[in-house]
C-alpha angles and dihedrals in degrees: 000000000000121000116238114229117213115230114226121207114240114258113241115249094241090056096047091084106119094222092061102040117063115235116238116216114173109309097333121091118204116220119230115252115261112234116236118262112264114248117251108254112243097018126097126203093267094056091049091049090050092051091048092050091047088052091049093048090048092050091047092051090047089052094048089050091050091049093050093046096051091046090054091046092051091048090050092047089052092049090048094049093047091047091052092049095049090046088058092056096048096087086060092051088048092053093047088050092053091045088056091051093055117092114240135174091210106093093184091055093048090048091050092053091047090052091049091048091048090051092051092047091050089051090050092049091047089057091052092253115144133190112247108241109238119147109093092002128121114265111262112185088203091064106018137061111207108210098166138028128202140178110245118165091192093057123069123246114286092006121148110242101172137021117211098176127014118241127218135202135186105211106308094340115098110217095182128002117235109254104224149167113233128205115227 
């Protein structure tokens, strides 16, 4: 059988330069040497180093700001999710509160409702949710919702004299405003 010889295309003269074409020795291919980066005209090594240091400091500051911002966003998302979850359970709290105000002759029933209310209050406290103090307090539009006004000479001006619906807050975030009656 005859051996087939492979034909090689001739190498153009401008590519035949040894620095540009990798030499082949056996299986290994030698990489061409990379020429050094040309120096920037008008800048010495000290200026280049100062620029690199400034870029590094800016990048470090940007990363620190990013880290702080994402941490605040994560905390805010947690508080918002907690507030929405608690808000979904507040009608249950209101119903238990109404049930406790109703007179009943069945002491076991009353004790069961009290225990359920205590359990719900413990869960809310465990989540960091607090009741907004209202009765006898000065009216604060950031925490209270005045639905009625009355003239009461015994109560001070802008004092809450009755609470219709209990308000709740988680830290500084108000989950539900207290619905109150205010004395003028």
